[in-house]
N, C-alpha and C positions, 0 to 999 in steps of 0.2 A: 706976932704970936700965933696967929692962925696958920701961917705957913709952916711954922715949926711943928704943929700938931699933925697936919696932913702928912708931912714928911715922916714922922714917927710911925703913923698908922701904916703907911705903905711899906715901910721897912719891916714891920712885924708880919705883914701878909706874905712878903717874899720869903722871910725866914721860915714861916709855917709851911709854905709850899715846898721849899727845898727839903724840909724835914720829912714831909709826907712821901716824897719821891724816893727817899733813901730808906723807907721802912721795910724790913724783911717779911716775905709772904709766909703765911701760916696755913698748911693744907687742912682739909676737913677730917682727915683721919679715918676715912671709910672707903671701901671698894665693894659696892653692893648692887646687885640686880634687884630693882624695886618692882618691876612688872614686866611681863612679856606675853604676847599673844600672836596668833597667826590669823590675820583677817582674810575673809573670803574675797575682799576687794583687791587685795594684792596677790592672792593665791587662788587662781581660778579652779583648782582641783577640789577646793573645799566648798561645801554648800553653806556653811555657817562659820562664824568665828570660833576659834579654839583658844581658850585662855590657859596658859601654862600655870601649873600649881607649883609655887616656889616654897621649898622647905629650907628656911635660912639656917636652921641648925644642922640638918643632914646634908645641906649643900646639894640639893637635887632639884631638878625642874621636871615635872611630869606633864606630858601631853597625852591626852586621850584622843586618838585619831580613828576615824571610821575605818573598819576593815576593808571597805570598798575602795579606799584611796591607796593607790600604789605609789604615788609620788613621794619622794623623800627630801626634795629640795624646796625650801620655803623661804619667803622673805618675812623676817620677824619684825614686829613693832614692839619696842621695849623702852623702859626708862631705867637709868642708873644714877648713882649719886654723883656729886659735882666732880668734874675733871676725870671721870672714869672712862676707860676704853674697853669695848666688848670685842673679844677675839674668838674665832673658831677656826680650827685647822690652820692656824698661823695667819689668818686673814682678819683685818679689822672689819667688823660688821657695823654698818651704819643703819640705824633704825629706819625701817620703811623703805630701804634702798637695796641693801646687799643681801643676796640669797645665801643660805647656808644649809648644810645637811643636818637634818634632824632624824637621828637614828638612835635606837636604844643603846645606851652605854657610852655614847659620844661625850666629849668634854668641851666645855666652853669656859672662857677665862675673863674675869673682870679685874682690871688693874687701875690703880690711881696714878695718873701721869705725873703728879707732883710729889709722889712718894714711892716707896718700894712696896706698897700693899698690893697683893695679888690673891684673888679668891677663885678657886676652881669649882665649877658646878658639873654634876653628872646628869646627862639627859636620861629620862625614863620615858619610853614610848609604850603606851598601853593601847593595843588595838581594841576597838569596841564596836559592836554591831548596833548599838543604840536601840536594842529591843529587849523585852523581858519575855522569854519564852522557855517553856519546859521542853526539852528535847527527847528525853528518854526516861522510862521507868522499867527497871529490871529486877526481877526476883531470880537471883542466881542460884543454881544448884549447889555450888560450893559454899554458899552462905547459909543454905537451908538443908543440910544433910539429913536424910531420913524422911524428909517431907516431900521433896520433889527430886526428880532425876535428870531434868534438863532445864536450861534457862527459860524463863517465861518473860517476854517483853510485852508491855502494854502498848496499845495504839493510842498515842497521846491525843487527848481532846479535853474540852472543859469538863465533861462528865465522862470519866473513863471507867470501863468495866473490863477487868482481866480475870481469867479463870485459872484455877489451880486444881490439882487432883484432890480426891476426897480426903486424903490424909493431911493435907495442908489447909483444908477449908476451915475458916474461922479460927485459925491459929495465929500466934505471934510469929511474924515472918520478917526476915531481913531484906530490905529493899535498897536499891541504889538509884539515885536521881542525877540527871545531867541537865544543864540549862545553857543558854547562850552566854556569850562572853561577859565576864565581870558581874554576872547576876548573883544575887543572894537568894538562897533557897530556904524556906521555912516549911517544916512539916509539923502539923498540929501545933503551930506556934513556936517551935524550937528550930533555931537556925542550924543547918548542916552544910558541910563543904560539898562542892560539886563532886559526884562520884563516890562519896563516902557512904559506907554501909550504915544503915539505921534500922533498929528493930521497931516494928509497929504492930499493934493489935488489929488484925484484919477483920475482927468481928464487928468493927465499926467503920464508917467511912473515913478515909484518910484525906485531910485537908492540906493542900499544897499551895504555897504562895511564892512566886518568883518576882524579884524586884531588880530593876536596873536603876540604881540611885543616880548615876550620871545622867541618864536620859530622862529620869523622873517618870519611869513607867513601871507598871506592875501587872501581873496576871495571876488569876486564881484558878485552881483546878481541884477536882474531887476524884479520888480513886476508890472504886468499890471492887473488892476481891470476891468473886463468886466461885462456885464449884463448876468444874468441867462436867457438863450434863451428859447423862447416859440415857439410852432408851430403856424403858422399863415396861413390863406388862403387868397390869394390876386389875383385879376384880373391882368394878365400880358399882355394880348393881345386880340384884337378883329379883325374880318375880316368881312366886310359887303359890299354888293352891292345888287342890286335888282334881281339878278339871282340865288342866292344860295338857294337850297332847305333845308329841315330841317334835313336830314340824316347826322349823324356825326359818324365817327369811328376814333380812335386814337391809336397810338403806340409810344413808347418812345425808342429812341436809348439810351439804358440804360448806356452804358459805357461813352457816351459823353454828357449825360443829355440834349438831344435834342428831343422834342416831334414833331411828324408828325400827321397831320390830313388829312383825305380824305373826300371831300364833293362833291356834285353834283352841277354843274352850267349850266345854259341855255346858248346856243350859237345860234346866228342868222346869217345865211349866205345866201345872195341873197334873203332875205325875208322869208326864211325858218328857223324856230326855232327848234333846237334839245334840248330837255330838259335833265337836270341832267347828263351832261357829267362829267367825272372824273377830279377833280382838287386836287392836294396834296399841303398842306400848311406845312411849317416848321417854327418853332419858332427860330429866330436868336438871342435871348437874349433881344430884345426890341420890335419886331413886328413879325407878321405872314407874310411870303413871299411865293410865289408860287415856286414849284419845277418843272422845265421843262415846265413851261408855263401853262396857263389855258386850260381846256377842251381838254386834250391830248388824251382821248379815242376817238375811231372812231365813237361812237354813244352814245345813252342813256345808263346809268348804273343805277343799283339799288342794295341796300343792300351790299355796298362795305365793304371790310375788308382790313386792312393794317397791315404790320409788318415791322420791320427794325432791322438789326444787322450791326454794324460797318459802319454806315452811308449810307447803301444801302437799300432804301425802295422798298417793293413789295406791289402791290395792287391786289385784286381779286374782281370781281363783276359779277353780272348778266348782260350779254352783249347783248343788243338789236341789235348790229351790227354784231354779230357773224354769220358765214355762216348758222347755225341753230339758229334762234332767241331765245334769252333768255337762251342760254347755258352760263356756267361760263367760264370767261377768266381770265388770270393773266398777269400782266405787271410789269416790273422792270425798275428802273431808272439807266441808264448806266453812269451817270455823266454829260451827256449833253442832253439826250432825253429819252423818254419812249419807250420801245419795248416789244412786246409780249414774254412771257415765254412759249416756246414750241408752240403748235398749238393754234390758236385763237378758243375759244369755245370748249376747250377740255372737260370741265366738263359737266355732264349730265344736261339736261334741267330741270329747277325747276319752280314751280308755282309762280305766281306773288303775292300770298297772303303773307302778311308780317310775319305771324307766321311760314312760312316755311323758316327758316333762314339757312344760311350756314356760315362757318368760314374758315379762312386761317391762318396759322402760319408758321414760319420758323423753320426748324429742327436746334437745337443748334449745332449739329455736322457738318452736310453738309452745313448748311445755305441756303438750298433750300426750296421752299414752299411745304407745305402739306395742302390739301383742304379736307373738309368734307361737305357734302350737303345732302339734301333730294331730291332724284331724282323724277322727275315727269314723268318718262318714264321707262319702263322695258327694261333693257339691262344687258349684262354680267351675266345673271342669277339672277339679282336683280329684285325684284318686284317693281311696282310703289309705290312711297313714302317710300321706304326703305332708309337706310343709305348707302351712297356711299363715298368712300375715294379715293383720288388721290395723288400720290407722284411724285415729279419731281426729276430726278436723275442727272441733269446738262445738259442733252441733250433732253430728252423726258419725257412724263408723263406715269406713270403706273396708268391709269385713270379708275375711276368709278368701283372700286372693293369693295367687301364686307370685313368687318373686320373679321379676322380669329377668329372663335369661337362664332360669333354673331348669335343668333337665328333671322331668318327673321321676321320683324315686321314693322309697321308704325313708322316712325321717324318724330318728329315735330321740333326738335331744336338741334343744334350742337354748342358746345363751346370748344375752345382749351385753354390750358395753357402749359407753358414751364418751365422745370427746367434746370439745367446745362447740362444734358446729355440725356434728354428724352422729348417727347411730350405726353400730356395727352388730352383725348377727352371725354367730357360728352355729351351723347346723350339721348334725351327724347323719351320714348316709349309711343305713343299716346293711343293706345288701353288699354294697361296695366296700364297706369298712373304711370309709374316708370321711373327711370333713370339708364343708364348703363355707367360705367367708363372703358375706354380703355387706353392702353399705346402703343406708337410707339417708339421703341428703337432698335438700331442696325439693322435698316431696316426691322423690324418685328413688327406686331401687336399682342397684347395679351389682354385678358379680366382681369380686376382687380376686378370689382364688376358688376355682370351681372344684378342685380335687386335691386335697392335701392327703398324700400317702405317707404313712409313717414308716421310715426305714425300709421302704419298698415291700412292706408286708401288710397283710390284711389282719394281722393278729393284734388288734387294738380294741379298746373299750369304747364302744359308741354309746353306751348307756349314760356316760357322764363325761362332761368336759367343762371348761370354764373359759371365760373371755373377760379381758379388762383392758383399759387404756391407762397408760402412764400419764403423769402430769404434763408431759410434753406432747401428748396426743398419739404416741405410738401404740399400736394394737398388739396385744399378746394373747396367745391361746395356750391352755394347759390341757394335755391329752394323756390318757393312759396307754402306755406302750408295753406289750407283753412279749416283745421279740427276745428278751433275755430269759424268759421263763417265769418272771414275776411282773405283775403290772407296776410300772414305774410312772411317776408323775413327770412328764416331759414338757418342755416349753418351746414355743414357736413365736416368732415375731413377723409381722407383715412388713416386708421391705419395699413396698410400693408396687410389687409385681406378684409376689406369692408369699405364703407362710414358710419361713425358713427357721432352722433350729437356732434357739437363743442360748439359754444357760444349760448347765449340767442338770440331770435329773435330781430330785430330792435324795439326799444320801441316807442310807440305812433304813429306809422304810419302803414298804410295798403295799399293794391294795388288791382286792379281789375284783372280779369282772362285773359284780352286781352293784356295788356301792363304792366307786372310786371317789371318796369324799374329800374334796379340797376346795378352797376358794382363794383366789389371788387378788391382791391389791398392792398399793405402793405407799412408801413412807414419805416423810417430809423431804428427803433427799432425792426422791424419785427412784429409790431402790425397791426391788420387789419384796413383798412380805406375803407368805402363804400359810394359812391354817389348814390342817388336815387331820383326818382320823384314820391312821394306818390300820391294816389288818393284823389280827393276832395280838393286840395289846389292850384287850378289854376296852377297845374303842377310846383309848386315852387321846385327848386332843394335844397336838403338837403345833408349835409355831416356828417357822423357819424364816430367817432374814438373811439378806445378802450382805456378805462382808465387803465393806467399801474398799479395802486394800487388795484382797485376793480376787474380788469379783466372782466369788463362789459362795455357796451356801455355808453359813455358820452352823454351829451346833444347835440342835433343837431346843426350844424353850418348852418345858413340860408344864402344861396347864393343870395337869394332875388328875382331874376327875374323868370318869368314864362318861362319854357323851352318848346321846341318842344317835339316830341315823343321819341327822342333818346339822350343818353348821353354816354360818355365813359371815362375811367380812365386808367392811366398807371403810372409806377414808374421808376425812374432812380436808378443807383447803389448807388448814394450818398444819397438816401432817399427821394428825391423830388417826390411828387405825383402830377400828372397833371389831371385836369378834363376839359373836353370839352363838350359843348352842344350848341344848337342854340336857339335863341330868335327871335320871330316874332313880329314886331311892328304892329300898327293899319293899316298901308298901305300894309301889307303883305310882307315887306322886312325882310329877315332873317339875323341875325348877329351871327357869330360864336364867342363864348366867351371861352377863355382859362384861367383857374385858376391854380395856383400853391399852393400846401399845403406842408409846411415843416418848418424847423427852420428859424426864422427871421434872417436877415443879422447880422453878428457878427461885432460889432464896438469896436475896442480896442484902448486905448490911444496911441498916437504916439508923 
């Protein structure tokens, strides 16, 4: 019985086995790419793995490949459904083994080898820089007709400032932005397309965000649209009472942008009036205020000069109260009061005639005063009316000496200028009708140009001249030249050997031979600026500036009022130019007016 059972079981097993071997195969019914990537381990040109994005519905495979990669042949690693074959360009691709071309628009095919199923995928290759960066901001003229006439491109940075003409300032403007590959741009929270025009209110800051979602990076920027700034000349302060005379001298504390003015004021004590005592005014940003009180000099002063470095002003003047009347004295402000610098009346006596001028300047190294004057007395080997120079060393004056190398002659006029390390002196030689240029440096005088002859003629004005240094240290002189029949303001530059002609004369104005009134300085760009009082125009003050494009003088800026006999200019390190002069009204009251020339106030959106 047992044998019969075993036999039956074996027979059943054999039948089952034979039945299984004869069963027909049923395919899975799919041909599908399930995943694909390009690994850096199999593709040395890649710094990291790149995963292809498969769109099963659109039948596309997208690869984002760095722009820096020029290789197009890669070995893919992929998975497909059961019994599927991957082909590209007629070649069967084996995952992790066979290279294939991956280019935009190429086709790959997935087929099921057990059925007739075939699926075609299109490759999409997207170059990407894997950065989020704003490349450009443009305000185009064609998008902003009537507001700007040429395209304006901002210099891209996290905090950008670009400038537009006055007509476009604080207006709604159309801008265009560009960014790096595949970045999304948002302006004030709204997304825009790369290069597409967008209207923005430039009265407020423009917030810009650039995002590379693939790289997971973003960058933020702020654009502020300001006005293209112009130079303006504006009245910033006045000082007036019934005791100010018309003489004005000005100096600017250049590092701190603070102008100082010295004037003469009358003072009455016990019924006795002393005329033209020294008063120094300082501009505090809104008004002119006195420094150390009014009328600090001991007596009458005339032809005062002023200079200031690091907030410490010095004045020099013809001192009627000096032990020897009408000698030159110098005073300095010590922070609370004025005190004499060395001996009162140290300087040689000078004549009271206005064309015998003198000047004082501070040595840029020692910051002590240097004085030049025309002596009205013979002393220390100097003849009467010769040039005398005095230098203060911190304790005493080396006073009333001749300039080393100077030929003795009548001197009519002295003007100083200062560079970073030296002092320059222009002296007029009356008899010869020439000018001499000297330098004081390292405690020694030297002759730079012994004899400047204007146009080969002696017909020049030696009663007035000016000297100044440009920001780069170049030395310029202004001289009155009458060779054309009218005294013109002419310009000369020291070229290292001699004074040579610089710019054209001032256009449309002339001067007389007594008061050739002008004062030269330089603006923020190092271009010359000169204030003057021409003859025959009721002493109206004019300001001339050099045109940056033509390198010639632009039209005069009319300051309007009739000035007195004197004016002065000075500049700060930030480029501000100051002009001071006096105006006398019908009742004889003088008003000191202070103008400032420079870039207008910069107003940016906040």
